[in-house]
DSSP file (Angstrom, degrees, kcal/mol; ACC not computed):
  #  RESIDUE AA STRUCTURE BP1 BP2  ACC     N-H-->O    O-->H-N    N-H-->O    O-->H-N    TCO  KAPPA ALPHA  PHI   PSI    X-CA   Y-CA   Z-CA
    1    1 A M     >        0   0    0      0, 0.0     4,-2.0     0, 0.0     5,-0.1   0.000 360.0 360.0 360.0 -27.1    0.0    0.0    0.0
    2    2 A D  H  >  +     0   0    0      1,-0.2     4,-2.2     2,-0.2     5,-0.1   0.855 360.0  55.2 -68.6 -31.2    2.9    2.3    0.6
    3    3 A T  H  > S+     0   0    0      2,-0.2     4,-1.9     1,-0.2    -1,-0.2   0.868 106.3  49.7 -71.5 -37.0    4.1    1.9   -2.9
    4    4 A V  H  > S+     0   0    0      2,-0.2     4,-2.8     1,-0.2    -1,-0.2   0.891 110.2  51.6 -69.1 -38.2    0.7    3.0   -4.3
    5    5 A G  H  X S+     0   0    0     -4,-2.0     4,-2.5     1,-0.2    -2,-0.2   0.929 110.7  47.3 -63.4 -41.6    0.8    6.1   -2.0
    6    6 A D  H  X S+     0   0    0     -4,-2.2     4,-2.1     2,-0.2    -1,-0.2   0.867 111.3  52.5 -65.6 -34.0    4.3    6.9   -3.3
    7    7 A L  H  X S+     0   0    0     -4,-1.9     4,-2.0     2,-0.2    -2,-0.2   0.925 110.5  47.0 -61.8 -48.6    3.1    6.4   -6.9
    8    8 A L  H  X S+     0   0    0     -4,-2.8     4,-2.7     1,-0.2    -2,-0.2   0.870 110.8  51.8 -67.1 -37.3    0.2    8.7   -6.4
    9    9 A K  H  X S+     0   0    0     -4,-2.5     4,-2.7     1,-0.2    -1,-0.2   0.919 110.6  49.4 -64.3 -38.6    2.4   11.4   -4.8
   10   10 A G  H  X S+     0   0    0     -4,-2.1     4,-1.5     2,-0.2    -2,-0.2   0.874 112.0  47.2 -66.7 -34.5    4.8   11.2   -7.7
   11   11 A I  H  X S+     0   0    0     -4,-2.0     4,-2.2     2,-0.2    -1,-0.2   0.905 112.1  50.3 -69.8 -41.9    1.9   11.6  -10.1
   12   12 A M  H  X S+     0   0    0     -4,-2.7     4,-2.2     1,-0.2    -2,-0.2   0.914 108.8  52.4 -63.6 -42.0    0.5   14.5   -8.1
   13   13 A N  H  X S+     0   0    0     -4,-2.7     4,-2.2     1,-0.2    -1,-0.2   0.868 108.7  51.6 -62.7 -34.6    4.0   16.2   -8.1
   14   14 A I  H  X S+     0   0    0     -4,-1.5     4,-2.6     2,-0.2    -1,-0.2   0.937 110.3  47.9 -65.8 -47.8    4.1   15.9  -11.9
   15   15 A W  H  X S+     0   0    0     -4,-2.2     4,-2.1     1,-0.2    -2,-0.2   0.862 111.0  49.6 -61.8 -36.9    0.7   17.4  -12.3
   16   16 A V  H  X S+     0   0    0     -4,-2.2     4,-1.9     2,-0.2    -1,-0.2   0.898 111.1  50.3 -70.7 -38.6    1.6   20.3  -10.0
   17   17 A E  H  X S+     0   0    0     -4,-2.2     4,-2.0     2,-0.2    -2,-0.2   0.903 111.3  49.5 -64.2 -42.7    4.9   20.9  -12.0
   18   18 A M  H  X S+     0   0    0     -4,-2.6     4,-2.2     1,-0.2    -2,-0.2   0.890 109.1  51.8 -66.3 -34.6    2.9   20.9  -15.2
   19   19 A L  H  X S+     0   0    0     -4,-2.1     4,-2.0     2,-0.2    -1,-0.2   0.888 109.8  48.7 -63.9 -40.3    0.4   23.4  -13.9
   20   20 A F  H  X S+     0   0    0     -4,-1.9     4,-1.4     2,-0.2    -1,-0.2   0.815 111.3  50.6 -68.4 -34.7    3.2   25.8  -12.8
   21   21 A A  H  X S+     0   0    0     -4,-2.0     4,-1.0     2,-0.2    -2,-0.2   0.881 111.6  48.0 -71.6 -38.5    4.8   25.5  -16.2
   22   22 A I  H  X S+     0   0    0     -4,-2.2     4,-1.5     1,-0.2     3,-0.4   0.908 111.6  49.0 -63.3 -43.4    1.5   26.2  -17.9
   23   23 A L  H  < S+     0   0    0     -4,-2.0    -2,-0.2     1,-0.2    -1,-0.2   0.755 107.0  55.8 -73.7 -22.7    0.8   29.2  -15.7
   24   24 A S  H  < S+     0   0    0     -4,-1.4     4,-0.3     1,-0.2    -1,-0.2   0.746 111.3  44.9 -76.6 -23.7    4.3   30.6  -16.3
   25   25 A I  H >X S+     0   0    0     -4,-1.0     4,-1.8    -3,-0.4     3,-0.5   0.734  96.1  79.3 -85.2 -25.2    3.7   30.6  -20.0
   26   26 A F  H 3X S+     0   0    0     -4,-1.5     4,-2.0     1,-0.2    -2,-0.1   0.842  90.8  48.4 -56.4 -43.3    0.2   32.0  -19.7
   27   27 A P  H 3> S+     0   0    0      0, 0.0     4,-2.2     0, 0.0    -1,-0.2   0.846 110.7  51.8 -66.8 -30.9    1.2   35.7  -19.3
   28   28 A K  H <> S+     0   0    0     -3,-0.5     4,-1.9    -4,-0.3    -2,-0.2   0.845 109.8  49.9 -67.4 -36.7    3.5   35.5  -22.2
   29   29 A F  H  X S+     0   0    0     -4,-1.8     4,-2.7     2,-0.2    -1,-0.2   0.893 108.9  51.7 -67.2 -41.9    0.6   34.0  -24.3
   30   30 A I  H  X S+     0   0    0     -4,-2.0     4,-2.9     2,-0.2     5,-0.3   0.947 109.8  49.9 -59.6 -50.1   -1.7   36.9  -23.2
   31   31 A K  H  X S+     0   0    0     -4,-2.2     4,-2.3     1,-0.2    -1,-0.2   0.903 111.1  49.5 -58.9 -38.7    0.9   39.5  -24.3
   32   32 A L  H  X S+     0   0    0     -4,-1.9     4,-2.4     2,-0.2    -1,-0.2   0.929 110.9  49.1 -65.9 -42.6    1.3   37.8  -27.6
   33   33 A A  H  X S+     0   0    0     -4,-2.7     4,-2.3     2,-0.2    -2,-0.2   0.907 112.5  47.7 -60.1 -43.9   -2.4   37.7  -28.2
   34   34 A L  H  X S+     0   0    0     -4,-2.9     4,-2.4     2,-0.2    -1,-0.2   0.873 110.8  51.7 -64.0 -38.4   -2.8   41.4  -27.3
   35   35 A W  H  X S+     0   0    0     -4,-2.3     4,-2.1    -5,-0.3    -2,-0.2   0.949 111.4  46.4 -63.1 -47.4    0.1   42.3  -29.6
   36   36 A A  H  X S+     0   0    0     -4,-2.4     4,-2.6     1,-0.2    -2,-0.2   0.881 111.6  52.8 -64.2 -38.8   -1.5   40.4  -32.5
   37   37 A L  H  X S+     0   0    0     -4,-2.3     4,-2.0     2,-0.2    -1,-0.2   0.931 109.8  47.9 -62.3 -45.3   -4.9   42.1  -31.7
   38   38 A M  H  X S+     0   0    0     -4,-2.4     4,-3.4     1,-0.2     5,-0.3   0.885 110.3  52.4 -65.9 -33.8   -3.3   45.5  -31.8
   39   39 A A  H  X S+     0   0    0     -4,-2.1     4,-2.1     1,-0.2    -2,-0.2   0.926 107.5  52.5 -66.6 -41.8   -1.6   44.6  -35.1
   40   40 A I  H  < S+     0   0    0     -4,-2.6    -1,-0.2     1,-0.2    -2,-0.2   0.895 117.3  37.7 -60.0 -37.0   -4.9   43.6  -36.5
   41   41 A I  H  X S+     0   0    0     -4,-2.0     4,-0.8    -5,-0.1    -2,-0.2   0.911 121.0  42.9 -81.9 -39.7   -6.4   47.0  -35.5
   42   42 A I  H  X S+     0   0    0     -4,-3.4     4,-1.9     1,-0.2     5,-0.2   0.880 103.6  60.4 -76.9 -39.4   -3.4   49.3  -36.3
   43   43 A L  H  X S+     0   0    0     -4,-2.1     4,-1.9    -5,-0.3    -1,-0.2   0.839 103.3  49.3 -64.8 -35.2   -2.1   48.0  -39.6
   44   44 A P  H  > S+     0   0    0      0, 0.0     4,-2.5     0, 0.0    -1,-0.2   0.872 111.6  51.9 -66.0 -33.2   -5.3   48.7  -41.5
   45   45 A C  H  X S+     0   0    0     -4,-0.8     4,-2.2     2,-0.2    -2,-0.2   0.860 108.9  49.5 -70.3 -32.8   -5.3   52.2  -40.1
   46   46 A V  H  X S+     0   0    0     -4,-1.9     4,-2.2     2,-0.2     5,-0.2   0.895 110.2  51.5 -67.6 -39.7   -1.7   52.7  -41.2
   47   47 A F  H  X>S+     0   0    0     -4,-1.9     4,-2.6     2,-0.2     5,-0.9   0.919 112.2  45.9 -61.8 -45.6   -2.6   51.4  -44.7
   48   48 A V  I  <>S+     0   0    0     -4,-2.5     5,-2.7     1,-0.2    -1,-0.2   0.906 114.1  48.8 -67.9 -41.1   -5.6   53.9  -44.9
   49   49 A A  I  <5S+     0   0    0     -4,-2.2    -1,-0.2    -5,-0.2    -2,-0.2   0.845 120.8  35.1 -67.2 -32.0   -3.5   56.8  -43.6
   50   50 A G  I  <5S+     0   0    0     -4,-2.2    -2,-0.2    -5,-0.1    -1,-0.2   0.772 132.8  19.3 -93.1 -30.0   -0.6   56.1  -46.0
   51   51 A T  I  X5S+     0   0    0     -4,-2.6     4,-0.8    -5,-0.2    -3,-0.2   0.824 126.2  35.6-109.1 -52.3   -2.4   54.9  -49.1
   52   52 A V  I  ><S+     0   0    0     -5,-0.9     4,-2.3    -4,-0.2     3,-0.3   0.918 109.9  58.4 -76.0 -45.0   -6.0   55.9  -49.2
   53   53 A Y  H  ><S+     0   0    0     -5,-2.7     4,-2.1     1,-0.3     5,-0.2   0.929 105.4  48.7 -59.9 -48.0   -5.9   59.3  -47.6
   54   54 A P  H  > S+     0   0    0      0, 0.0     4,-1.6     0, 0.0    -1,-0.3   0.853 110.3  53.4 -59.3 -29.9   -3.5   60.9  -50.1
   55   55 A A  H  X S+     0   0    0     -4,-0.8     4,-2.9    -3,-0.3    -2,-0.2   0.890 106.4  53.7 -70.0 -37.8   -5.6   59.5  -52.9
   56   56 A W  H  X S+     0   0    0     -4,-2.3     4,-2.3     1,-0.2    -1,-0.2   0.894 106.3  50.5 -55.0 -43.2   -8.6   61.3  -51.2
   57   57 A E  H  X S+     0   0    0     -4,-2.1     4,-1.4     2,-0.2    -1,-0.2   0.858 111.0  49.5 -69.9 -33.9   -6.8   64.5  -51.2
   58   58 A K  H >X S+     0   0    0     -4,-1.6     4,-1.4     2,-0.2     3,-0.5   0.962 111.2  48.7 -62.8 -53.4   -6.0   64.0  -55.0
   59   59 A W  H 3X S+     0   0    0     -4,-2.9     4,-1.0     1,-0.3    -2,-0.2   0.855 109.6  54.1 -57.8 -36.6   -9.6   63.2  -55.7
   60   60 A G  H 3< S+     0   0    0     -4,-2.3    -1,-0.3     1,-0.2    -2,-0.2   0.798 104.3  52.9 -68.2 -30.4  -10.7   66.3  -53.7
   61   61 A Q  H << S+     0   0    0     -4,-1.4    -1,-0.2    -3,-0.5    -2,-0.2   0.771 104.1  57.8 -74.8 -27.1   -8.5   68.6  -55.7
   62   62 A E  H  <        0   0    0     -4,-1.4    -1,-0.2     1,-0.2    -2,-0.2   0.795 360.0 360.0 -70.5 -29.3  -10.1   67.3  -58.9
   63   63 A L     <        0   0    0     -4,-1.0    -1,-0.2    -3,-0.0    -2,-0.2   0.492 360.0 360.0 -73.8 360.0  -13.5   68.3  -57.7
């Protein structure tokens, strides 16, 4: 019976270490996801400001 208890303790220690490893990666994943979200929002704005807006000014001068 002592062997089963040692085995369960070992398995529990492995699970605890896996949980801490996952929790240490989680903030990095959140930062990456927020960075990607900002890129999705900002890059189209940069495209509009750099490409489309000068074209609008040119079209406005023709009117």
